[in-house]
N, C-alpha and C positions, 0 to 999 in steps of 0.2 A: 617829567622828573629829570633833573640834570644828571650827568655822569657822576659828578661829585656827590650828589645826594644818594645815588644808587650805591656807590662805593661805601659811603658812611653806613647805609642800612645793612649792607652785607657784613661789615665789621661788627655791627650791633648784633645781628642774628647769630654770628659765630659765638659771641659771648653768651647769648641767651641759651644756645645749645650746650655750651660748657656748664652754664649754671644748672640747666636741667639735669645733666649727667652727674653733677656733684651733689645737688641738694634735693632732687626729687626722687632719688632711688628709694624704693620701698624696702624695708627690712625683711629678712627671710621669715617665712611662716613658721611659727612655733606651736605645734599642736597643744591645745589646752591653755595657751597663753595669749595667742593672737586671735582676735575676734574674726570669725568667718561671717562677713557682712552679707546681707541679702542682696546688696547692689553697691555700685560705686563707679567712680570715674576711671576710665582706661584711656590713657593719653601718653604722648611723648613730646619731644621738643617742637614738633610741627604746630601743635596748638599754641604753644607759647610764642613761637615766631609769628604766627598769624596775628595773635593778639597784640604783640608788640608793633607789628606793621600798622594796625589800625590806630594804635596810640600815637604813632609818629604822623599819620595822616591827620589826626585830631578831627575827623569827620564823625561826630558823635551819634547822629541819628542813622537811619537806614541809607545805604549808599551802594557802592560797587560790590561789597562782599554780600550784602543781602540779595542783590539782584542775581549774583552768580550762584548763591546757594539755592534760591528759588528755581533757577534754571536746571541745576544739576539734580536736585531732588525730584523735580518733575520728570527729567529724563530717566532717572532710576526707576521711578514708579510707573512710568508710561502714562502720565497724566498731563493735561495741557496747561493747567493754571495752578500755581502754588503761591500762596500769600503768607509771608512770615508774620507771626505775632509774638507777643512777649511771654506767653506761657501756653501750656496745653489746655488749661482751664479757660483762658481767653479764647483759644481756638474753638472750644465747644460753644462758648457764648456767642461768638461771631457766626459760627455755622448755623446755630439756631436762629439768631436774630435776622440773618439774611433772608430766612423764609417768612419773616413777618412783614416784608416790604410790600407796600401797596402796588409796586410795579409788577407783582406776580399775579395780579388780577384775582380770579376766583380761587386760585391755589394758595393765596396768602393765608398764613396762620394768624388767627385773631384771638384775643383773650376769650377764654371759654372753650376753645377748640382743644381736642384731645391728642396726646402723643403717647404711643405705646412704648414702654421701656421696662426695665427690671429694677428691683430694689437691691439686688445683690451686686454691689459695685461701688464705684467712686462717686461721691456726691455731685461733682460738677458735670456729670453726664445729665443730671436731672435739674440742677439748680437753675439754669437759664429758662427752662420751661415754667417753673414755678414763679420766678421773679417777673416774667413777662405777663403772667396771668393766664397762661394756658394750663391744661390739666394733664399731669402725667398719669397714665394708666399702667399699674404695675402687674406684671405677669410673672409666674414662677419660672425658675430655671430647672434644668435637668442635670443630673449627676451621672457620670463623672466628667461631663464636658464643662459644667459650671456656666453654661450659656442658656439663653432663653429657650423655654420649652415651646417649640414651634407649633405643637398641637393645640396650644391655647390661643393662638393669634386670632382666629375667627371669632371666638367667644369674646375676646377683648375689644373688638371693633364695635364702634357705634356710628351713627350718622354724623357725629361731631369729629370723628377721627381724621386727622390731616397728615400725620407723619409717624414714623418709627425712628427712634433714636437709641442705638444700642452700642455697647462696647464689646470688643473681642476680648474675652476674659483672660487676662495674664498671657496674652499672645495666642491663645487658642481661638480660631475663628468660629463665630456662630454659624449655623447652617445657612450660608448666604443664599443658596439656591432656593430654599423654602421661603426665607424672608423676602427676597427680591421678587419672587413670584407673587407673594401675598401683596406686596406694595404695588406692583404693576397691575395686578387684577383690580385693585381698588383706587388707583390713582393717588397713592400716598408718597410723600417724600421719604427718602431714606438717608439718615445721617449715620455714618460709621465712625464711632469714636475709636480711632486706631492708635490711641495714645500708648497702650500697653502691647501693641502688636506690630509695630513697624518692621517690615521685612517678612511678615507672615504671608503665606500664599494659600489660596483656595482654588482648586482646579487649575493650578499653574499660573494664576494671576494674583497680583498683590492685593491684600486687603486694604481697604480705604479707597479703592478705585471702582467698586461695584455700585455704590450708592450715588446719590446726587452730590453729596459733600462728604469728604473724609477729613479727619483731624489727627494731628500728632503732637506729642509733648517731648521736649528735650531737657527735662529736669534731670539732675545727675544720675539717679538710679535707672533711668530709662535706657532704651536700646542704644542711643547715642545722646550726647549732651551738648548744650550750649551754656550750662549753668542754669539759666532759665531760658524759656523760649518755646515756641510752638509753631505749627503750620496748619493752614486750612487749604484743601485742594479740591478741585472740581474740573470737569471737562466742559461745563456749561459757561459760555462767555457772559451771559447775563448774571448768573450767580457769582461769577468772579467779580463783576462790577459791584454787586451788592455787598459781597464780603468785604471788599476794600473800602467801600463807602462807610460801612459800620465800623470798620477798623480805624479809619482816618477821619474821626470827628463827625461822621455822617455827611460829609461833603459830597456834592454832585461831581466835582472835578476829579479827574483821574491822573493828573500830572504827578510824576514821582518827585521825591524830595529833591530840591535844587533845580527844578525845571518849571518853566511857565509856558502857557498857551499851547499845550499839546493838541488841543482840539481846533486850534486856529480860529476860534470864535469867542475868545475870552471876554470881549466887551461888546458883542453884537447881538446877543440873544435875550429873549424875554423868559423869565422864570416866575411862575406863580404871581404873587402880588408885588414882586420886586420891580423897580424901574427898568425899562429897556436898557440893555447894555451893562447891567450890574455885573461887577467882576466875578467871573465864573469860579475863581479860586475860593470865593466866600459865599457860594450858594450851597445850602444844606438841604438835601432831599430826605434825610433820615435823622432820628435822634441817635447819634452815634457816640463813639468813644475815641480815645487815643490809645491804641493797643499795639503799636508798631514795635518791632524788634529793633535792636541797635546793631551797628557795624561790628562791635566787639563780640556780640553773641554769634553773629553769622560767621565771623572769622574762625571762631572755635568750631562751629558746626561744619564748615567746609573741610577742615582737617579731619574731623570725625567721620564725615561722609566717605572719605577715601578708605577708611578702615572698616566701614560698616559691614561689607559682606563677610569679613572674617569674624566680626562680632556675632553675627547671626549664626554662623557655623559653630562657633564656640558655645553659644547658648544651647544649640541643639545637641551637641555632644555631651555637655554637662547634664542636661535634662535626661538624655538616654542612659547615662551612667547611673544616675540616681534611680531611674525607673527600674533598671535591671537589678540594682543592688538592694532595693527595698521591696522587691516583689515577694520575698519570703515573709513579709509582714502584711500581705494583702488580706489575711483573715481578720486583722485588727484595724487596718487602715484602708480607706477607699483611695486607690491610687488614680492619678489623672490619666485621661485618655484623649488623644487628639480627635477632633471632629473628622469624620470620613471626608475624603478628598482634600484634606488640609495638610499643609506643611508649615506648622507653627514656628514662629520666631519667639521662643518662650521667654516670658518675663520672669517667671518663677515656677516652683514645683509645688503644686497644691496637694494637700493631704487633708482628709476628713476622718476623724476617729469614729469608728463604727459604734453604734449604740451599745452593742454587747461586748465591747473590747475589754472591759474590766478595768479601765482607767479613763481619765478625762483628758480633754485637750489641754486643760490648764496644767495637769501633771506632766504631760509630755513636753509642753512648751517650757515649763519651768526647768525641766531637766536639760533641754537644749540650751536655753539661755544661760543657765548656771555653768555649762561647759563651753560657753562662748560661741555658740551657733545662733546667729541672729534669726529671728522669726518675725512674721507679720501676719495680721489677720487679712481676710479677703475684704479689705477696705471697710466699708460700712457694715458688711454682713447683711443686715436688713435695715435699709436706710430709714424706713418709716417708724422704726422704734427709737430713733435718736431724738435728743431734745429739740432739734430744729423743727421737728414735726409736731411738737406738743400742741401748739396753737391750732394747727390745721386739724389735728385729731379731735380736739375739743369742739371745733366748729363743724366738723363733718364735711368740710368743703375744701377744695383746692387740689384734691387727688382722688383717684379711684383705684380699688384693687379688684382685679378680675380673677375669680376663683380663689383658691387657697395658696398661700406662699409656704408650702410645706418644706420644700428643699431649701428655700431661702432661709427659713428659720433653722434648719439643720446646719447650714453654713454659719449662721450667727453663733450657734452654740458649739460646733464641733470642728470647724475648718480653720486651717492656717497654712502658711507657705514658707518655704525656704528658698534661698537664692540659687541662680544658675548663671550669674553674670560673667562676662568674658574675663574678668580679673581673677576668677577662681583657678587655682592650680589643681593638678591631680592630687597632690598632698592634702589640700583642703577638702576635696570631695571624699577621699578615703577617710579622713578624720571625721567628717560629718556622719558617714555611715557607721563608723565605730561608736559614735555617741548614741545613735539609734540602737546599735547592737547591745550596748551597755544597759540601756533602759529596758529593753525586752529581756535581756539576760537576767536582770534582777527579778523579773516576774515569771521566769520559767518554772 
């Protein structure tokens, strides 16, 4: 880049900063008038400057920003290989599909093989399993952790079991020690859906780094954002190759965008039934996709990543404030508890209305929403009761339930959550508690 171009960019960036200060300032919070959202973007002029920088480069696919983000996220998590994708759902798809590669030999997941998971969560933790033709085996969760009931793992396993694929629920890690021990004992793959838990730790180590593969999402309400975007990470170099093959059209070549002949054997090898010397850039070892992220996404992500440690700290402080303030209603509400040995990076504050509370979840949620406190269900609640499972239910094929999903059904009927995201001010938190106080005061 020439000095003249550098100077021009600096002038543009100054104007972008001024634009941010003038037009992106949020109005003051007004209790009862301003919505207290469950999540949202927290950003400043740095994200806009990075985004402008990529626009001026006009390199529209993955490039220097993507490579730098992968490096920095890997350094933060302490993981060797990070591969950016276009969403957290794509991250889960790629993580699972990597384990279906024939290159894994006897450990390859094949159609009909079983994967242990839970029904209380987000559908795209399970969707790749079903779409591939493997069989999800659903196990109940425990309250108040909202994570898998590890005492049910052995009962859920069969001779067809090949993997465990679980999310850390709303930032609260599942009992990794027990799950990892179970997987190691039986030679099973472990995929950690870390999309709602980036920054969480278990025993002092980041979640997403215990299993064979971890995933993240950078959708706006998540712990940090790229608008859209996700990541898949692993310490295994073979899995890294498979992840990027499925991400990048299924190709055998590993050249990054804009580079050729990284292997120095582009026209000299024999692959399958192809002619000797067929261009390695167009050799396909898997039935893959194009799920790469863009420079614009990564540019925003890099600015977010620098702020990320304070995002995590804010989430923990907001969660702790609500936990203490709502303790007085623990006879009516099941309050969340962190998993032992865990330091969660909370995505939200989960509440379950007790069966004998004297009111329903719908009544409490209606009161909160009426007073402009945004709420959310725990995603699917019980996924197998959704219309997407109608055909599978009728056929009696395609999934299996181990034991009874008692707590999963309780979550479906009585659980919801409110936000703890870093954009919340103390005034918002105080107001949220006052709305709860008003609801319980009317019933005193």
